[in-house]
C-alpha positions in Angstrom: 159.7 9.0 -102.9 163.0 8.2 -101.2 164.6 4.8 -101.8 167.1 3.2 -99.5 168.8 1.3 -102.3 169.1 4.4 -104.6 169.3 7.3 -102.2 169.6 10.9 -103.2 172.4 12.0 -100.9 171.9 15.5 -99.4 174.8 15.8 -97.0 178.4 14.7 -96.9 181.5 15.0 -94.7 184.9 15.3 -96.2 186.7 15.5 -92.8 189.8 13.1 -92.9 188.8 9.8 -91.4 185.1 10.7 -91.4 184.2 10.9 -95.1 180.7 9.8 -95.6 177.5 10.6 -97.5 174.0 10.8 -96.0 170.5 10.8 -97.4 167.8 11.9 -95.0 165.2 9.4 -95.9 162.8 10.0 -93.0 162.7 13.8 -93.6 162.1 13.3 -97.3 159.3 10.8 -96.7 157.5 13.4 -94.5 158.3 12.0 -91.1 158.3 14.5 -88.2 158.9 12.3 -85.2 160.9 9.5 -86.7 164.3 9.9 -88.3 165.9 7.6 -90.9 169.1 8.3 -92.8 171.1 6.1 -95.2 174.8 6.5 -94.9 177.4 5.5 -97.4 180.9 5.0 -96.1 184.1 4.6 -98.1 186.9 2.2 -96.9 188.9 3.5 -93.9 186.3 6.0 -92.7 183.8 6.4 -89.8 180.5 8.2 -89.9 180.9 9.9 -86.5 183.1 9.7 -83.4 182.2 7.1 -80.8 179.1 8.5 -79.0 175.8 8.0 -77.3 172.5 9.9 -76.9 170.6 10.7 -73.8 167.4 11.5 -75.7 167.2 9.3 -78.8 167.2 5.6 -79.3 168.6 4.4 -82.7 168.3 1.3 -84.9 171.0 0.4 -87.4 170.3 -1.8 -90.4 173.2 -2.9 -92.7 172.1 -2.5 -96.4 175.4 -3.3 -98.2 178.8 -4.5 -97.2 180.4 -5.4 -93.9 180.9 -2.4 -91.6 182.4 -2.7 -88.2 180.5 -1.6 -85.1 182.1 -0.4 -81.9 180.0 -0.7 -78.8 180.8 -0.8 -75.0 181.5 -4.5 -75.6 184.1 -3.8 -78.3 184.4 -4.1 -82.0 182.5 -6.6 -84.3 181.9 -7.0 -88.0 178.3 -6.7 -89.1 176.7 -8.7 -91.9 174.4 -7.5 -94.7 170.9 -7.4 -93.4 172.0 -7.3 -89.7 169.9 -5.1 -87.4 171.3 -3.6 -84.2 169.4 -1.7 -81.5 171.3 1.3 -79.9 169.4 2.2 -76.7 169.5 5.6 -75.0 172.5 6.1 -72.6 175.9 4.7 -72.2 175.0 1.1 -73.1 173.9 2.4 -76.6 177.3 4.0 -77.3 178.4 3.3 -80.9 180.6 4.1 -83.9 180.5 2.6 -87.4 183.7 2.2 -89.3 184.4 0.7 -92.8 187.4 -1.6 -92.4 186.6 -3.4 -95.7 187.9 -2.7 -99.2 184.5 -1.8 -100.6 182.0 0.9 -99.8 179.3 0.1 -97.2 175.8 1.5 -96.7 173.5 1.3 -93.8 170.3 2.8 -92.5 170.0 4.5 -89.1 166.5 5.1 -87.8 165.9 7.1 -84.6 163.5 8.9 -82.5 163.4 12.6 -83.1 163.2 13.8 -79.4 164.4 17.3 -78.7 166.4 18.4 -77.0 169.2 15.8 -77.0 172.4 15.5 -75.1 175.2 13.6 -76.8 178.3 12.2 -75.0 181.6 11.5 -76.8 183.6 9.3 -74.3 186.9 9.3 -76.3 187.3 13.0 -76.3 185.5 13.6 -73.0 183.0 16.0 -74.7 179.3 16.6 -74.2 177.1 18.0 -76.9 173.9 20.0 -76.2 171.4 19.9 -79.1 168.2 22.0 -79.2 166.8 19.7 -81.9 167.4 16.0 -82.6 170.3 15.2 -84.9 169.0 14.8 -88.5 165.8 16.8 -87.9 166.8 19.4 -90.5 166.2 22.1 -88.0 168.6 24.8 -87.0 169.1 25.8 -83.4 171.4 25.6 -80.4 174.3 23.1 -81.0 177.2 23.4 -78.6 180.0 21.1 -77.6 182.0 21.2 -74.4 184.8 19.2 -72.7 183.4 17.7 -69.5 186.1 19.5 -67.6 184.5 22.8 -68.7 181.6 22.2 -66.3 181.0 24.7 -63.6 178.9 24.7 -60.4 175.2 25.4 -60.8 175.5 28.7 -58.8 178.7 30.0 -60.3 178.3 33.6 -61.5 174.8 33.9 -60.0 174.1 36.8 -57.7 171.1 37.0 -55.4 168.4 39.3 -56.7 168.4 42.9 -55.6 165.6 43.4 -53.1 164.0 46.9 -53.2 164.3 48.7 -49.9 
């Protein structure tokens, strides 16, 4: 059985500024419609860019340390045991950063609704996801700059009508 205090990490990122480890607790526990992942974050790193979901609400629970959370209201330091709801849409935008001198860990629980659209305000990107993040399922996963958007009818020709 998975354990949030002794997680078996199955995923990691070594991208500069985004170095973290993740254990997919929900998936390992057999959940299909509820996601839960434990993240461990070294000092000076973030888990992901600032973002929000259009399809999935999330809940963050601090397990160890004092990470900083960025929301539309700004930055604030979180305390061990603190629980934060991250609703769907722009008001749920978030980023977790470790500004402390020690590693931090936290649990993120989420709905597993598919598909999902993720917005990254800082880079003006939109992500299209066939499956919910953390579902363990492969599929369509594309990112675009918002300026790449085209008119709905662009490139569409009327159907040929037989004479």
